[in-house]
Backbone of each chain as ProteinMPNN parsed JSONL, in Angstrom:
{"seq_chain_A": "MTEYDVLLADCPARTALELISGTWMIVVLVGLAHGPQRYSDLRRRSGGITKKMLSQTLARAVDGGLVRRPDQRGGAYALSALGESLLVPVTALTTWAETHADELAER", "coords_chain_A": {"N_chain_A": [[17.524, 5.148, 16.569], [17.678, 5.8, 13.108], [16.469, 8.728, 11.472], [14.034, 8.56, 9.044], [12.508, 9.235, 5.839], [9.875, 8.822, 3.746], [9.449, 10.478, 1.595], [11.847, 11.014, 0.417], [13.929, 10.091, -2.258], [16.208, 8.406, -2.09], [15.958, 7.102, 0.257], [16.031, 4.514, 2.714], [13.55, 3.88, 3.75], [11.811, 4.242, 1.66], [12.419, 2.08, 0.04], [11.539, 0.039, 1.725], [8.841, 0.629, 1.704], [8.268, 0.144, -0.957], [8.508, -2.597, -1.055], [6.268, -3.481, 0.387], [4.13, -2.318, -0.839], [1.434, -2.536, -3.172], [-1.241, -4.437, -4.355], [-1.372, -7.296, -4.29], [0.589, -8.129, -2.47], [-0.478, -7.171, -0.104], [-2.927, -8.567, -0.027], [-1.937, -11.204, 0.246], [-0.589, -11.042, 2.712], [-2.766, -10.49, 4.4], [-4.128, -12.841, 3.976], [-2.539, -14.627, 5.361], [-2.881, -13.824, 7.902], [-4.357, -15.071, 9.928], [-2.975, -17.294, 10.588], [-0.602, -19.929, 9.619], [-0.489, -21.018, 6.176], [-0.901, -23.403, 3.592], [0.403, -23.358, 0.25], [-1.594, -23.969, -1.702], [-3.977, -23.57, -0.281], [-3.726, -20.894, 0.384], [-3.781, -19.795, -2.121], [-6.414, -20.374, -2.855], [-7.782, -18.813, -1.007], [-7.045, -16.236, -1.774], [-8.64, -14.489, -3.762], [-8.699, -14.535, -7.27], [-5.978, -14.43, -7.735], [-3.186, -15.356, -9.703], [-1.239, -18.4, -10.264], [1.387, -17.753, -10.916], [1.579, -15.07, -10.028], [1.095, -15.397, -7.299], [3.285, -16.994, -6.572], [5.414, -15.25, -7.186], [4.839, -13.11, -5.467], [5.004, -14.342, -2.961], [7.714, -15.095, -3.037], [8.956, -12.569, -3.004], [8.045, -11.696, -0.535], [9.244, -13.55, 1.159], [11.982, -13.071, 0.616], [12.117, -10.455, 1.536], [11.769, -10.88, 4.174], [9.311, -11.013, 5.39], [7.722, -13.213, 5.387], [7.88, -16.691, 6.264], [9.301, -19.444, 4.658], [7.977, -22.742, 3.901], [9.056, -25.517, 5.954], [9.168, -27.984, 4.842], [8.449, -29.565, 1.657], [5.281, -28.752, 0.389], [4.454, -27.887, 2.81], [3.452, -25.29, 5.193], [3.251, -21.752, 4.599], [4.21, -18.989, 6.621], [3.677, -15.991, 8.536], [6.482, -13.994, 9.448], [7.987, -12.553, 12.431], [8.412, -9.912, 11.745], [6.644, -9.668, 9.605], [4.249, -10.066, 10.994], [4.243, -7.723, 12.507], [3.672, -5.936, 10.587], [1.031, -6.308, 10.088], [-0.585, -4.612, 11.577], [-0.554, -1.822, 10.468], [-1.365, -2.656, 7.88], [-3.86, -3.814, 8.279], [-5.231, -1.558, 9.117], [-5.256, -0.198, 6.716], [-6.684, -1.954, 4.983], [-9.102, -1.988, 6.312], [-9.879, 0.664, 5.963], [-10.204, 0.596, 3.157], [-12.306, -1.229, 2.97], [-14.283, 0.14, 4.38], [-14.68, 2.442, 2.81], [-15.381, 1.525, 0.356], [-17.89, 1.564, -1.017], [-18.326, 4.305, -1.447], [-16.151, 4.87, -3.113], [-16.704, 3.206, -5.242], [-18.92, 4.35, -6.365], [-18.058, 6.433, -7.918]], "CA_chain_A": [[16.978, 4.894, 15.238], [17.878, 6.866, 12.131], [15.22, 9.332, 11.0], [13.839, 8.331, 7.621], [11.393, 9.971, 5.259], [9.515, 8.189, 2.464], [9.431, 11.438, 0.49], [13.184, 11.086, -0.18], [14.118, 8.999, -3.221], [17.283, 7.492, -1.721], [15.748, 6.712, 1.655], [15.699, 3.101, 2.896], [12.114, 3.739, 4.02], [11.161, 4.125, 0.361], [12.617, 0.676, -0.349], [10.629, -0.745, 2.567], [7.482, 0.9, 1.224], [8.127, -0.539, -2.25], [8.311, -4.028, -0.785], [4.941, -3.807, 0.916], [3.036, -1.732, -1.603], [0.904, -3.457, -4.179], [-2.437, -5.134, -3.876], [-1.198, -8.718, -4.011], [1.334, -8.328, -1.223], [-1.42, -6.933, 0.997], [-3.862, -9.703, 0.0], [-1.228, -12.375, 0.772], [-0.368, -10.826, 4.156], [-4.076, -10.664, 5.052], [-4.429, -14.279, 3.88], [-1.745, -15.347, 6.373], [-3.064, -13.14, 9.196], [-4.935, -15.922, 10.972], [-2.161, -18.491, 10.797], [0.101, -20.459, 8.452], [-1.331, -21.555, 5.101], [-0.235, -24.029, 2.453], [0.306, -22.62, -1.018], [-2.886, -24.185, -2.379], [-5.03, -22.919, 0.512], [-3.53, -19.451, 0.246], [-4.247, -19.432, -3.469], [-7.875, -20.414, -2.841], [-8.278, -17.665, -0.228], [-6.708, -14.958, -2.412], [-9.462, -14.513, -4.969], [-8.231, -13.935, -8.506], [-4.521, -14.422, -7.89], [-2.693, -16.452, -10.546], [-0.128, -19.134, -9.652], [2.614, -16.978, -11.134], [1.566, -13.89, -9.164], [1.244, -15.843, -5.91], [4.678, -17.426, -6.395], [6.267, -14.052, -7.184], [4.569, -12.323, -4.265], [5.576, -15.089, -1.831], [9.177, -15.007, -3.129], [9.323, -11.222, -2.536], [7.751, -11.637, 0.903], [10.28, -14.348, 1.832], [13.228, -12.304, 0.482], [12.019, -9.266, 2.377], [11.719, -11.28, 5.59], [7.951, -10.867, 5.931], [7.088, -14.54, 5.415], [8.8, -17.835, 6.355], [9.066, -20.518, 3.709], [7.708, -24.005, 4.615], [10.224, -26.353, 6.255], [9.185, -29.111, 3.893], [7.623, -29.412, 0.461], [3.861, -28.899, 0.689], [4.178, -27.333, 4.131], [2.733, -24.016, 5.226], [3.9, -20.437, 4.707], [3.756, -18.3, 7.837], [4.242, -14.66, 8.748], [7.575, -13.82, 10.409], [7.67, -11.514, 13.427], [8.347, -8.65, 10.995], [5.371, -9.712, 8.882], [3.182, -9.866, 12.001], [4.227, -6.303, 12.904], [3.104, -5.196, 9.455], [-0.43, -6.494, 10.04], [-1.279, -3.471, 12.201], [-0.889, -0.825, 9.442], [-2.076, -3.256, 6.743], [-5.259, -3.954, 8.675], [-5.799, -0.196, 9.079], [-5.453, 0.129, 5.304], [-7.776, -2.75, 4.41], [-10.339, -1.516, 6.944], [-10.238, 1.887, 5.232], [-10.686, 0.185, 1.835], [-13.608, -1.867, 3.146], [-15.219, 1.174, 4.831], [-14.975, 3.449, 1.782], [-15.545, 0.846, -0.933], [-19.103, 2.045, -1.687], [-18.058, 5.689, -1.838], [-15.216, 4.853, -4.241], [-17.324, 2.496, -6.363], [-19.938, 5.234, -6.958], [-17.43, 7.456, -8.76]], "C_chain_A": [[17.214, 6.092, 14.323], [16.504, 7.425, 11.741], [15.111, 9.15, 9.49], [12.581, 9.05, 7.145], [11.074, 9.391, 3.879], [9.437, 9.166, 1.296], [10.785, 11.507, -0.228], [13.479, 9.845, -1.02], [15.133, 7.965, -2.744], [17.137, 6.976, -0.29], [15.408, 5.219, 1.761], [14.211, 2.87, 3.188], [11.324, 3.608, 2.722], [11.241, 2.68, -0.143], [11.666, -0.229, 0.434], [9.202, -0.596, 2.066], [7.232, 0.179, -0.099], [7.871, -2.036, -2.06], [6.856, -4.336, -0.436], [3.805, -3.237, 0.087], [2.603, -2.721, -2.687], [-0.206, -4.289, -3.568], [-2.139, -6.572, -3.47], [-0.423, -8.97, -2.731], [0.387, -8.159, -0.023], [-2.409, -8.091, 1.113], [-3.188, -10.936, 0.617], [-0.985, -12.226, 2.283], [-1.672, -11.029, 4.933], [-4.46, -12.149, 5.058], [-3.691, -15.119, 4.91], [-1.998, -14.831, 7.793], [-3.534, -14.081, 10.299], [-4.184, -17.227, 11.155], [-1.556, -18.99, 9.503], [-0.859, -21.102, 7.454], [-0.449, -22.258, 4.081], [-0.489, -23.187, 1.215], [-1.095, -22.736, -1.627], [-4.042, -23.524, -1.623], [-4.951, -21.398, 0.369], [-4.039, -18.972, -1.119], [-5.776, -19.401, -3.506], [-8.465, -19.206, -2.11], [-8.124, -16.35, -0.969], [-7.386, -14.878, -3.768], [-8.829, -13.814, -6.148], [-6.733, -13.943, -8.707], [-4.121, -15.6, -8.78], [-1.565, -17.168, -9.801], [1.157, -18.32, -9.735], [2.689, -15.803, -10.162], [1.723, -14.278, -7.695], [2.691, -16.256, -5.636], [5.614, -16.225, -6.301], [6.092, -13.249, -5.894], [5.165, -13.01, -3.036], [7.108, -14.999, -1.843], [9.659, -13.649, -2.615], [9.121, -11.115, -1.025], [8.807, -12.415, 1.701], [11.615, -13.587, 1.786], [13.239, -11.099, 1.419], [11.884, -9.593, 3.857], [10.348, -11.138, 6.223], [7.293, -12.221, 6.165], [8.173, -15.611, 5.515], [8.34, -18.926, 5.405], [8.754, -21.801, 4.48], [8.997, -24.785, 4.856], [10.32, -27.51, 5.271], [8.24, -28.828, 2.734], [6.145, -29.653, 0.827], [3.471, -28.388, 2.067], [3.572, -25.942, 4.032], [3.668, -22.804, 5.261], [3.341, -19.747, 5.944], [4.363, -16.907, 7.895], [5.422, -14.762, 9.701], [7.141, -12.788, 11.452], [7.537, -10.152, 12.734], [7.025, -8.553, 10.217], [4.178, -9.487, 9.804], [3.079, -8.383, 12.359], [3.596, -5.442, 11.81], [1.583, -5.316, 9.392], [-1.191, -5.305, 10.619], [-1.581, -2.385, 11.158], [-1.656, -1.407, 8.248], [-3.565, -3.425, 7.057], [-5.955, -2.591, 8.678], [-6.138, 0.184, 7.641], [-6.62, -0.664, 4.698], [-9.117, -2.36, 5.035], [-10.818, -0.24, 6.262], [-10.85, 1.516, 3.886], [-12.091, -0.414, 1.94], [-14.679, -0.834, 3.53], [-15.641, 2.097, 3.687], [-15.222, 2.844, 0.407], [-16.756, 1.379, -1.701], [-18.886, 3.428, -2.283], [-17.172, 5.742, -3.095], [-15.856, 4.206, -5.467], [-18.331, 3.383, -7.088], [-19.343, 6.21, -7.966], [-17.304, 7.022, -10.215]], "O_chain_A": [[16.984, 7.24, 14.704], [15.513, 6.696, 11.686], [16.008, 9.55, 8.748], [11.714, 9.419, 7.937], [11.893, 9.459, 2.963], [9.368, 8.748, 0.14], [10.864, 12.002, -1.352], [13.309, 8.712, -0.569], [14.943, 6.769, -2.968], [18.095, 6.472, 0.296], [14.592, 4.713, 0.989], [13.678, 1.797, 2.908], [10.289, 2.943, 2.686], [10.274, 2.134, -0.674], [11.066, -1.147, -0.125], [8.447, -1.567, 2.01], [6.138, -0.331, -0.343], [7.114, -2.652, -2.81], [6.287, -5.322, -0.904], [2.648, -3.615, 0.273], [3.35, -3.629, -3.052], [-0.119, -4.769, -2.438], [-2.598, -7.025, -2.421], [-0.728, -9.903, -1.988], [0.455, -8.917, 0.945], [-2.701, -8.55, 2.217], [-3.802, -11.635, 1.423], [-1.158, -13.183, 3.038], [-1.682, -11.66, 5.99], [-5.041, -12.646, 6.023], [-4.154, -16.194, 5.291], [-1.416, -15.325, 8.758], [-3.164, -13.919, 11.462], [-4.68, -18.155, 11.793], [-1.934, -18.546, 8.419], [-1.895, -21.652, 7.827], [0.628, -21.767, 3.744], [-1.447, -22.419, 1.139], [-1.702, -21.737, -2.014], [-4.967, -22.988, -2.232], [-5.967, -20.714, 0.249], [-4.637, -17.903, -1.246], [-6.367, -18.509, -4.115], [-9.486, -18.649, -2.514], [-8.951, -15.449, -0.826], [-6.775, -15.167, -4.797], [-8.459, -12.643, -6.058], [-6.254, -13.505, -9.753], [-4.647, -16.703, -8.635], [-1.002, -16.636, -8.844], [1.91, -18.21, -8.768], [3.729, -15.562, -9.548], [2.396, -13.583, -6.933], [3.255, -15.913, -4.597], [6.497, -16.183, -5.444], [7.063, -12.772, -5.308], [5.756, -12.357, -2.176], [7.73, -14.845, -0.792], [10.645, -13.574, -1.882], [9.933, -10.511, -0.324], [9.213, -11.991, 2.783], [12.299, -13.474, 2.804], [14.264, -10.775, 2.017], [11.883, -8.694, 4.698], [10.223, -11.142, 7.447], [6.422, -12.363, 7.023], [9.249, -15.47, 4.933], [7.163, -19.282, 5.352], [9.217, -21.951, 5.611], [9.924, -24.719, 4.05], [11.411, -27.955, 4.915], [7.359, -27.973, 2.817], [5.813, -30.636, 1.49], [2.303, -28.446, 2.451], [3.225, -25.471, 2.948], [4.734, -22.84, 5.875], [2.165, -19.894, 6.278], [5.447, -16.677, 7.36], [5.376, -15.53, 10.662], [6.053, -12.221, 11.358], [6.672, -9.347, 13.081], [6.383, -7.503, 10.178], [3.22, -8.805, 9.442], [1.981, -7.845, 12.499], [3.06, -4.366, 12.075], [0.922, -4.521, 8.724], [-2.314, -5.021, 10.202], [-2.749, -2.045, 10.968], [-2.502, -0.727, 7.668], [-4.419, -3.203, 6.198], [-7.118, -2.479, 8.292], [-7.168, 0.804, 7.376], [-7.447, -0.101, 3.981], [-10.149, -2.396, 4.365], [-12.011, -0.074, 6.009], [-11.892, 2.052, 3.508], [-12.955, -0.142, 1.106], [-15.821, -0.91, 3.078], [-16.805, 2.489, 3.594], [-15.267, 3.561, -0.592], [-16.664, 1.62, -2.905], [-19.207, 3.691, -3.442], [-17.403, 6.537, -4.006], [-15.584, 4.608, -6.598], [-18.577, 3.201, -8.28], [-20.073, 6.759, -8.79], [-16.796, 7.779, -11.043]]}, "seq_chain_B": "MTEYDVLLADCPARTALELISGTWMIVVLVGLAHGPQRYSDLRRRSGGITKKMLSQTLARAVDGGLVRRPDQRGGAYALSALGESLLVPVTALTTWAETHADELAER", "coords_chain_B": {"N_chain_B": [[-23.733, -0.46, 6.668], [-22.271, -2.332, 4.069], [-20.699, -5.535, 4.386], [-17.406, -6.032, 3.559], [-14.593, -7.673, 1.962], [-11.247, -7.795, 1.412], [-9.997, -10.034, 0.467], [-11.571, -11.194, -1.416], [-12.013, -11.503, -4.879], [-13.915, -10.102, -6.441], [-14.7, -8.019, -4.909], [-15.709, -4.739, -3.917], [-13.981, -3.563, -2.13], [-11.502, -4.479, -2.828], [-11.038, -3.095, -5.181], [-10.87, -0.525, -4.138], [-8.569, -0.823, -2.646], [-6.744, -1.268, -4.664], [-6.654, 1.228, -5.848], [-5.305, 2.773, -3.931], [-2.969, 1.455, -3.458], [0.53, 1.084, -4.124], [3.615, 2.682, -4.475], [3.972, 5.368, -5.386], [1.462, 6.613, -5.151], [1.164, 6.664, -2.399], [3.384, 8.23, -1.674], [2.649, 10.671, -2.873], [0.269, 11.286, -1.483], [1.303, 11.585, 1.105], [2.913, 13.746, 0.571], [1.033, 15.745, 0.284], [0.03, 15.947, 2.754], [0.477, 17.972, 4.652], [-0.845, 20.136, 3.712], [-2.215, 22.012, 0.862], [-0.548, 21.786, -2.343], [1.282, 23.121, -5.064], [1.738, 21.751, -8.366], [4.483, 21.805, -9.183], [5.845, 22.166, -6.75], [5.048, 19.904, -5.375], [6.21, 17.984, -6.965], [8.903, 18.505, -6.498], [9.076, 17.861, -3.783], [8.553, 15.126, -3.823], [10.729, 12.96, -4.042], [12.468, 11.749, -6.84], [10.314, 11.223, -8.474], [8.901, 11.119, -11.721], [7.773, 13.531, -14.2], [5.738, 12.439, -15.754], [4.889, 10.263, -14.169], [4.028, 11.58, -11.867], [1.93, 13.115, -12.927], [0.204, 11.07, -13.82], [-0.329, 9.754, -11.392], [-1.572, 11.79, -9.91], [-3.813, 12.177, -11.532], [-5.167, 9.721, -11.221], [-5.629, 9.894, -8.475], [-7.329, 12.102, -8.373], [-9.483, 11.205, -9.956], [-10.291, 9.096, -8.324], [-11.247, 10.469, -6.208], [-9.659, 11.252, -4.099], [-8.071, 13.46, -4.138], [-8.286, 16.978, -4.727], [-8.503, 18.824, -7.708], [-6.677, 21.729, -8.862], [-8.344, 24.949, -8.746], [-7.679, 26.835, -10.594], [-5.373, 27.242, -13.344], [-2.084, 26.326, -12.531], [-2.608, 26.474, -9.882], [-3.112, 25.01, -6.572], [-2.991, 21.526, -5.675], [-5.055, 19.595, -3.523], [-5.801, 17.556, -0.671], [-8.863, 15.749, -0.56], [-11.745, 15.347, 1.619], [-12.043, 12.598, 1.804], [-9.471, 11.768, 1.035], [-8.025, 12.865, 3.154], [-8.967, 11.243, 5.206], [-7.721, 8.933, 4.584], [-5.147, 9.37, 5.326], [-4.616, 8.475, 7.907], [-4.372, 5.492, 7.992], [-2.338, 5.417, 6.011], [-0.258, 6.875, 7.124], [0.326, 5.21, 9.265], [1.373, 3.082, 7.847], [3.626, 4.222, 6.515], [5.091, 4.964, 8.731], [5.686, 2.463, 9.768], [7.319, 1.545, 7.661], [9.426, 3.361, 7.879], [10.346, 2.786, 10.433], [11.221, 0.131, 10.212], [13.085, 0.188, 8.231], [15.931, -0.101, 8.345], [16.263, -2.768, 9.201], [15.103, -4.097, 7.019], [16.77, -3.251, 4.98], [19.13, -4.494, 5.569], [18.914, -7.046, 4.675]], "CA_chain_B": [[-22.584, -0.648, 5.778], [-22.064, -3.695, 3.572], [-19.453, -6.156, 4.823], [-16.524, -6.311, 2.432], [-13.411, -8.454, 2.297], [-10.259, -7.617, 0.334], [-9.552, -11.329, -0.061], [-12.462, -11.608, -2.506], [-11.618, -10.863, -6.14], [-14.936, -9.218, -7.003], [-15.161, -7.14, -3.835], [-15.365, -3.332, -4.124], [-12.848, -3.193, -1.27], [-10.29, -4.776, -3.593], [-10.876, -1.955, -6.085], [-10.404, 0.596, -3.314], [-7.188, -1.12, -2.281], [-5.919, -1.086, -5.87], [-6.475, 2.668, -6.055], [-4.37, 3.396, -2.986], [-1.703, 0.747, -3.347], [1.558, 1.627, -5.003], [4.49, 3.614, -3.766], [3.821, 6.779, -5.751], [0.228, 7.159, -4.578], [1.432, 6.937, -0.982], [4.3, 9.382, -1.605], [1.891, 11.885, -3.218], [-0.639, 11.585, -0.365], [2.143, 12.108, 2.199], [3.366, 15.073, 0.13], [-0.078, 16.702, 0.449], [-0.494, 15.791, 4.121], [0.554, 19.196, 5.463], [-1.535, 21.246, 3.072], [-2.213, 22.019, -0.602], [0.748, 21.984, -3.0], [1.293, 23.23, -6.523], [2.358, 20.621, -9.061], [5.954, 21.894, -9.18], [6.317, 21.954, -5.373], [4.802, 18.493, -5.057], [7.22, 17.204, -7.689], [10.189, 18.702, -5.794], [9.013, 17.123, -2.51], [8.443, 13.684, -4.048], [12.035, 12.625, -4.619], [12.609, 10.702, -7.835], [9.113, 11.024, -9.302], [8.982, 11.782, -13.031], [6.583, 14.344, -14.5], [4.698, 11.538, -16.242], [4.366, 9.471, -13.058], [3.267, 12.482, -10.989], [0.666, 13.452, -13.602], [-0.657, 9.882, -13.79], [-0.751, 9.48, -10.015], [-2.54, 12.828, -9.549], [-5.056, 11.927, -12.281], [-5.843, 8.609, -10.537], [-6.085, 10.381, -7.169], [-8.481, 12.99, -8.619], [-10.578, 10.318, -10.393], [-10.718, 8.288, -7.172], [-11.831, 11.342, -5.193], [-8.757, 11.45, -2.959], [-7.402, 14.759, -4.288], [-9.027, 17.973, -5.509], [-7.744, 19.512, -8.752], [-6.657, 23.194, -8.627], [-9.424, 25.718, -9.376], [-7.136, 27.546, -11.757], [-4.084, 26.754, -13.846], [-0.968, 26.714, -11.662], [-3.043, 26.458, -8.479], [-2.622, 23.912, -5.737], [-3.734, 20.281, -5.426], [-5.316, 19.435, -2.083], [-6.523, 16.339, -0.295], [-10.295, 15.833, -0.265], [-12.038, 14.765, 2.941], [-11.742, 11.164, 1.687], [-8.009, 11.672, 1.057], [-7.597, 13.137, 4.548], [-9.286, 10.067, 6.033], [-6.756, 7.901, 4.216], [-3.832, 9.668, 5.923], [-4.406, 7.71, 9.15], [-3.681, 4.233, 7.69], [-1.116, 5.633, 5.226], [0.792, 7.28, 8.067], [0.711, 3.988, 9.993], [2.193, 2.285, 6.927], [4.931, 4.86, 6.292], [5.822, 4.884, 10.001], [6.23, 1.097, 9.804], [8.428, 1.492, 6.696], [10.539, 4.141, 8.419], [10.846, 2.086, 11.628], [11.861, -1.146, 9.878], [13.915, 0.373, 7.036], [17.272, -0.675, 8.577], [16.078, -4.208, 9.25], [14.833, -4.569, 5.663], [17.926, -2.935, 4.131], [20.218, -5.424, 5.902], [18.688, -8.364, 4.073]], "C_chain_B": [[-22.464, -2.113, 5.372], [-20.736, -4.231, 4.127], [-18.614, -6.515, 3.603], [-15.279, -7.039, 2.913], [-12.416, -8.373, 1.143], [-9.73, -8.938, -0.222], [-10.4, -11.779, -1.254], [-12.196, -10.792, -3.77], [-12.624, -9.824, -6.616], [-15.461, -8.221, -5.97], [-14.776, -5.686, -4.113], [-14.192, -2.886, -3.252], [-11.516, -3.462, -1.965], [-9.981, -3.626, -4.545], [-10.336, -0.741, -5.331], [-8.933, 0.406, -2.965], [-6.254, -0.896, -3.467], [-5.648, 0.393, -6.137], [-5.355, 3.216, -5.178], [-3.043, 2.666, -2.898], [-0.715, 1.307, -4.361], [2.311, 2.72, -4.294], [4.184, 5.068, -4.092], [2.549, 7.394, -5.185], [0.476, 7.528, -3.112], [2.343, 8.153, -0.831], [3.532, 10.682, -1.879], [0.942, 12.275, -2.074], [0.14, 12.176, 0.818], [2.616, 13.525, 1.863], [2.302, 16.145, 0.305], [-0.591, 16.747, 1.898], [-0.516, 17.104, 4.906], [-0.074, 20.405, 4.775], [-1.403, 21.18, 1.565], [-0.826, 22.341, -1.171], [0.524, 22.183, -4.49], [2.024, 22.035, -7.103], [3.882, 20.653, -8.925], [6.526, 21.663, -7.777], [6.168, 20.484, -4.98], [5.846, 17.619, -5.742], [8.57, 17.311, -6.967], [10.211, 17.893, -4.496], [9.096, 15.617, -2.699], [9.679, 13.192, -4.786], [11.964, 11.487, -5.624], [11.385, 10.499, -8.716], [9.304, 11.758, -10.629], [7.713, 12.606, -13.233], [5.419, 13.448, -14.899], [4.046, 10.778, -15.081], [3.56, 10.347, -12.103], [1.915, 12.824, -11.627], [-0.313, 12.278, -13.55], [-1.213, 9.626, -12.393], [-1.796, 10.502, -9.567], [-3.875, 12.598, -10.267], [-5.852, 10.8, -11.613], [-6.405, 9.071, -9.188], [-7.305, 11.279, -7.311], [-9.694, 12.147, -9.021], [-11.15, 9.528, -9.218], [-11.285, 9.129, -6.043], [-10.953, 11.576, -3.98], [-8.164, 12.857, -2.943], [-8.292, 15.68, -5.109], [-8.077, 18.689, -6.462], [-7.72, 21.021, -8.443], [-7.825, 23.88, -9.347], [-8.93, 26.44, -10.622], [-5.777, 26.97, -12.122], [-2.96, 27.252, -12.928], [-1.343, 26.765, -10.196], [-2.589, 25.186, -7.775], [-3.568, 22.718, -5.734], [-3.912, 20.125, -3.921], [-6.004, 18.099, -1.837], [-8.001, 16.653, -0.123], [-10.515, 15.287, 1.151], [-11.724, 13.267, 2.94], [-10.227, 10.92, 1.742], [-7.443, 11.893, 2.451], [-7.823, 11.901, 5.414], [-8.3, 8.934, 5.773], [-5.389, 8.136, 4.858], [-3.565, 8.844, 7.175], [-3.743, 6.356, 8.844], [-2.392, 4.417, 6.901], [0.042, 6.038, 6.143], [1.261, 6.081, 8.892], [1.658, 3.144, 9.141], [3.575, 2.913, 6.719], [5.751, 4.86, 7.582], [6.442, 3.497, 10.146], [7.443, 1.011, 8.888], [9.649, 2.218, 7.234], [11.18, 3.421, 9.61], [11.665, 0.854, 11.249], [12.792, -1.045, 8.676], [15.29, -0.285, 7.201], [17.223, -2.194, 8.492], [15.886, -4.784, 7.831], [16.034, -4.35, 4.752], [19.068, -3.916, 4.363], [20.095, -6.753, 5.168], [19.326, -8.487, 2.697]], "O_chain_B": [[-22.544, -3.014, 6.207], [-19.779, -3.479, 4.312], [-19.078, -7.23, 2.715], [-14.95, -7.029, 4.099], [-12.702, -8.823, 0.033], [-9.084, -8.954, -1.27], [-9.985, -12.653, -2.015], [-12.16, -9.562, -3.739], [-12.235, -8.779, -7.138], [-16.537, -7.649, -6.14], [-13.64, -5.418, -4.504], [-13.489, -1.936, -3.597], [-10.528, -2.768, -1.727], [-8.827, -3.228, -4.704], [-9.463, -0.025, -5.821], [-8.151, 1.356, -2.986], [-5.135, -0.407, -3.313], [-4.567, 0.769, -6.59], [-4.549, 4.03, -5.631], [-2.087, 3.19, -2.328], [-1.11, 1.934, -5.344], [1.734, 3.567, -3.611], [4.138, 5.911, -3.196], [2.546, 8.558, -4.783], [0.043, 8.583, -2.649], [2.114, 9.005, 0.027], [3.743, 11.681, -1.192], [0.826, 13.453, -1.736], [-0.301, 13.137, 1.448], [2.711, 14.387, 2.736], [2.626, 17.323, 0.457], [-1.52, 17.489, 2.218], [-1.409, 17.33, 5.723], [0.131, 21.546, 5.189], [-0.603, 20.41, 1.034], [-0.042, 23.069, -0.561], [-0.306, 21.513, -5.104], [2.824, 21.389, -6.426], [4.498, 19.642, -8.588], [7.575, 21.034, -7.632], [7.044, 19.902, -4.34], [6.311, 16.633, -5.171], [9.29, 16.321, -6.841], [11.235, 17.308, -4.145], [9.637, 14.908, -1.851], [9.667, 13.032, -6.006], [11.47, 10.402, -5.318], [11.422, 9.671, -9.626], [9.807, 12.882, -10.657], [6.713, 12.415, -12.54], [4.283, 13.642, -14.467], [2.823, 10.66, -15.011], [2.529, 9.917, -11.586], [0.885, 12.824, -10.953], [-1.499, 12.457, -13.274], [-2.394, 9.323, -12.222], [-2.784, 10.144, -8.926], [-4.94, 12.798, -9.683], [-7.069, 10.907, -11.458], [-7.511, 8.691, -8.804], [-8.213, 11.235, -6.48], [-10.792, 12.341, -8.501], [-12.36, 9.32, -9.136], [-11.751, 8.592, -5.038], [-11.431, 12.042, -2.946], [-7.803, 13.381, -1.89], [-8.961, 15.251, -6.049], [-6.987, 19.108, -6.072], [-8.652, 21.531, -7.823], [-8.242, 23.446, -10.42], [-9.676, 26.629, -11.583], [-5.124, 26.305, -11.318], [-2.891, 28.434, -12.594], [-0.5, 27.063, -9.35], [-1.8, 24.402, -8.303], [-4.788, 22.875, -5.784], [-3.027, 20.479, -3.142], [-6.706, 17.583, -2.707], [-8.355, 17.709, 0.403], [-9.575, 14.823, 1.796], [-11.215, 12.726, 3.921], [-9.76, 9.992, 2.404], [-6.513, 11.209, 2.878], [-6.986, 11.552, 6.247], [-8.073, 8.084, 6.634], [-4.568, 7.223, 4.929], [-2.411, 8.543, 7.479], [-2.665, 6.079, 9.371], [-1.443, 3.656, 7.093], [1.176, 5.597, 5.958], [2.45, 5.951, 9.183], [2.62, 2.568, 9.647], [4.584, 2.207, 6.745], [6.977, 4.765, 7.532], [7.581, 3.365, 10.591], [8.479, 0.471, 9.277], [10.777, 1.753, 7.07], [12.4, 3.442, 9.775], [12.679, 0.56, 11.881], [13.243, -2.064, 8.153], [15.762, -0.957, 6.284], [18.03, -2.822, 7.806], [16.444, -5.829, 7.498], [16.295, -5.155, 3.858], [19.881, -4.149, 3.469], [21.069, -7.497, 5.055], [19.224, -9.535, 2.06]]}, "name": "protein", "num_of_chains": 2, "seq": "MTEYDVLLADCPARTALELISGTWMIVVLVGLAHGPQRYSDLRRRSGGITKKMLSQTLARAVDGGLVRRPDQRGGAYALSALGESLLVPVTALTTWAETHADELAERMTEYDVLLADCPARTALELISGTWMIVVLVGLAHGPQRYSDLRRRSGGITKKMLSQTLARAVDGGLVRRPDQRGGAYALSALGESLLVPVTALTTWAETHADELAER"}
């Protein structure tokens, strides 16, 4: 494996980080964590997301290989193996956010 | 501790997640991981960051309590205890990005 470093501007790891960073991508990944979801169910679970933002986030997730598109219209979106592997660090991050939410809200 | 859920729009955990999400915040936190850094050194380490983006990111990090401002002009920025605690999930995320960079770049 090549050694990469997100501190370097031209590093592929930076591109990978750009794909996964952003609140909505994390919310969508967490929304799919417990199994495939139809668009409408995913939208209901992801509080406050607009149709446009959900569509854009899903398109980026599919392009990036994190999520599999439904086989048929109205079918369910599901995490790919790569998307599943991302749940470990994403869960660590959301757990941190949930643990320190009070502390951050007080500021 | 209150139970929080980043899937909920009005949850303080969502606000916490918004603070830490974004490529530049992660790059800046990683840049401070090995100790305090002056603004100019941090800018040099964070490949591709503009002065404006570094200033904005540092201001958000200071406001959010993740980073301590220098005591004197030209001094060093340092992670707070809260910022240090964030390094664990952030490192998990950047390690994932570094590990899967090739796979993502091929797409």
